[in-house]
PASEBA-1860 file (N, C-alpha, C; in nm, 3 decimals):
! residues 71
1> MKRTHVSS> -8.145/-2.484/-1.517/-8.105/-2.486/-1.683/-8.006/-2.340/-1.653 ~ -7.909/-2.365/-1.757/-7.796/-2.321/-1.756/-7.862/-2.161/-1.903 ~ -7.839/-2.101/-1.853/-7.862/-1.988/-1.980/-7.712/-1.893/-2.029 ~ -7.730/-1.830/-2.109/-7.594/-1.796/-2.164/-7.680/-1.655/-2.207 ~ -7.550/-1.539/-2.191/-7.557/-1.449/-2.169/-7.549/-1.412/-2.354 ~ -7.670/-1.258/-2.405/-7.668/-1.230/-2.513/-7.642/-1.084/-2.480 ~ -7.607/-1.080/-2.641/-7.598/-0.930/-2.657/-7.720/-0.862/-2.698 ~ -7.764/-0.777/-2.614/-7.928/-0.721/-2.622/-7.962/-0.640/-2.551
9> SAIRSIGY> -8.044/-0.554/-2.570/-8.068/-0.433/-2.488/-8.202/-0.487/-2.424 ~ -8.291/-0.587/-2.457/-8.385/-0.582/-2.400/-8.380/-0.750/-2.313 ~ -8.305/-0.811/-2.353/-8.277/-0.991/-2.317/-8.107/-0.974/-2.266 ~ -8.118/-1.023/-2.163/-7.972/-1.060/-2.057/-7.941/-1.210/-2.067 ~ -8.012/-1.284/-2.076/-7.970/-1.453/-2.138/-8.066/-1.514/-2.153 ~ -8.050/-1.630/-2.201/-8.148/-1.733/-2.290/-8.110/-1.871/-2.272 ~ -8.173/-1.935/-2.238/-8.151/-2.077/-2.217/-8.285/-2.169/-2.279 ~ -8.180/-2.324/-2.304/-8.289/-2.414/-2.370/-8.292/-2.518/-2.323
17> DAELHLLE> -8.364/-2.635/-2.271/-8.391/-2.717/-2.295/-8.440/-2.854/-2.426 ~ -8.385/-2.867/-2.482/-8.389/-2.966/-2.590/-8.514/-3.097/-2.602 ~ -8.487/-3.129/-2.471/-8.554/-3.239/-2.442/-8.688/-3.172/-2.379 ~ -8.726/-3.101/-2.328/-8.846/-3.051/-2.293/-8.899/-2.931/-2.365 ~ -8.819/-2.869/-2.490/-8.871/-2.767/-2.605/-8.920/-2.673/-2.497 ~ -8.859/-2.655/-2.381/-8.872/-2.534/-2.302/-8.741/-2.411/-2.331 ~ -8.758/-2.281/-2.332/-8.681/-2.191/-2.388/-8.734/-2.057/-2.266 ~ -8.633/-2.049/-2.184/-8.615/-1.965/-2.104/-8.524/-1.841/-2.078
25> IEYVSGDV> -8.599/-1.707/-2.081/-8.566/-1.608/-2.115/-8.544/-1.541/-1.995 ~ -8.438/-1.485/-1.963/-8.424/-1.360/-1.875/-8.374/-1.221/-1.904 ~ -8.501/-1.113/-1.912/-8.538/-0.992/-1.943/-8.400/-0.924/-1.825 ~ -8.378/-0.771/-1.921/-8.239/-0.701/-1.815/-8.333/-0.628/-1.762 ~ -8.448/-0.642/-1.675/-8.563/-0.635/-1.576/-8.539/-0.745/-1.458 ~ -8.502/-0.836/-1.528/-8.444/-0.930/-1.393/-8.544/-1.023/-1.404 ~ -8.664/-1.012/-1.463/-8.772/-1.095/-1.507/-8.739/-1.216/-1.583 ~ -8.770/-1.334/-1.572/-8.733/-1.450/-1.663/-8.916/-1.554/-1.668
33> YLYYYVPE> -8.924/-1.533/-1.792/-9.007/-1.599/-1.845/-9.006/-1.718/-1.929 ~ -9.062/-1.827/-1.946/-9.083/-2.014/-1.942/-9.183/-1.966/-2.100 ~ -9.109/-2.025/-2.207/-9.198/-2.015/-2.344/-9.171/-2.163/-2.354 ~ -9.280/-2.257/-2.350/-9.339/-2.369/-2.389/-9.349/-2.429/-2.496 ~ -9.327/-2.587/-2.533/-9.313/-2.629/-2.679/-9.253/-2.523/-2.811 ~ -9.147/-2.427/-2.785/-9.055/-2.401/-2.885/-8.996/-2.518/-2.934 ~ -8.989/-2.532/-3.051/-8.852/-2.614/-3.124/-8.718/-2.599/-3.134 ~ -8.646/-2.653/-3.142/-8.461/-2.642/-3.114/-8.468/-2.545/-3.211
41> DEYEQLTK> -8.510/-2.574/-3.346/-8.451/-2.486/-3.463/-8.541/-2.299/-3.449 ~ -8.634/-2.293/-3.376/-8.663/-2.134/-3.302/-8.565/-2.113/-3.239 ~ -8.546/-2.189/-3.123/-8.460/-2.147/-3.043/-8.274/-2.092/-3.139 ~ -8.254/-2.139/-3.207/-8.141/-2.150/-3.292/-8.156/-2.025/-3.374 ~ -8.243/-1.997/-3.450/-8.290/-1.874/-3.506/-8.273/-1.731/-3.408 ~ -8.353/-1.764/-3.292/-8.330/-1.643/-3.193/-8.179/-1.623/-3.163 ~ -8.108/-1.740/-3.162/-7.997/-1.722/-3.092/-7.921/-1.669/-3.232 ~ -7.937/-1.638/-3.356/-7.905/-1.609/-3.459/-7.887/-1.487/-3.501
49> AESKGIYV> -8.050/-1.449/-3.464/-8.101/-1.318/-3.469/-8.021/-1.185/-3.431 ~ -8.049/-1.067/-3.532/-7.996/-0.941/-3.528/-8.033/-0.843/-3.416 ~ -8.191/-0.894/-3.403/-8.241/-0.806/-3.265/-8.325/-0.912/-3.211 ~ -8.258/-0.991/-3.083/-8.275/-1.088/-3.041/-8.462/-1.040/-2.956 ~ -8.457/-0.944/-2.924/-8.596/-0.826/-2.817/-8.716/-0.884/-2.942 ~ -8.659/-0.789/-3.025/-8.767/-0.785/-3.148/-8.864/-0.961/-3.204 ~ -8.732/-1.051/-3.267/-8.735/-1.156/-3.264/-8.822/-1.207/-3.189 ~ -8.816/-1.226/-3.044/-8.916/-1.306/-2.937/-9.024/-1.212/-2.949
57> NQRIKPKY> -9.103/-1.097/-2.965/-9.180/-1.032/-2.962/-9.284/-1.080/-3.080 ~ -9.230/-1.076/-3.196/-9.276/-1.125/-3.357/-9.285/-1.235/-3.390 ~ -9.156/-1.370/-3.345/-9.158/-1.506/-3.358/-9.195/-1.573/-3.238 ~ -9.156/-1.524/-3.100/-9.191/-1.661/-2.994/-9.308/-1.596/-2.955 ~ -9.330/-1.495/-2.878/-9.431/-1.486/-2.768/-9.633/-1.519/-2.843 ~ -9.608/-1.465/-3.020/-9.781/-1.485/-3.053/-9.774/-1.651/-3.083 ~ -9.663/-1.704/-3.060/-9.673/-1.859/-3.142/-9.652/-2.001/-3.020 ~ -9.588/-1.923/-2.870/-9.603/-1.992/-2.764/-9.614/-1.947/-2.686
65> PYNKAAA> -9.696/-2.088/-2.593/-9.757/-2.014/-2.468/-9.634/-2.004/-2.379 ~ -9.612/-1.930/-2.255/-9.565/-1.900/-2.162/-9.602/-1.813/-2.060 ~ -9.525/-1.789/-1.936/-9.550/-1.725/-1.785/-9.429/-1.709/-1.716 ~ -9.454/-1.600/-1.620/-9.356/-1.562/-1.579/-9.300/-1.687/-1.479 ~ -9.167/-1.693/-1.495/-9.110/-1.812/-1.401/-9.104/-1.739/-1.173 ~ -9.159/-1.805/-1.125/-9.145/-1.789/-1.034/-9.009/-1.773/-0.914 ~ -9.049/-1.623/-0.851/-8.927/-1.571/-0.801/-8.789/-1.699/-0.730
END
C-alpha cells in the first residue's frame, strides 16, 4: 500500500485501501500498524486533522481493531 508522508510529531506516513477499508499508519518509531474496517470518511478526517496523533488515539484506536504489521 502506498503511504503519504504527513506532518506530525507521532506519525510519519499514512495509507488507505478504500476497497478493504484498511488504514496503514507508520509511526516515527518505524513501527507500522494496520487498522481494519475504517470507513473512508474517517480516513479523510484523519488526513485533515490538526493533530493526527491525537485523532488516532481518540477516534481510531478505540473504535477499530488493529495490529502491528509484520516486519
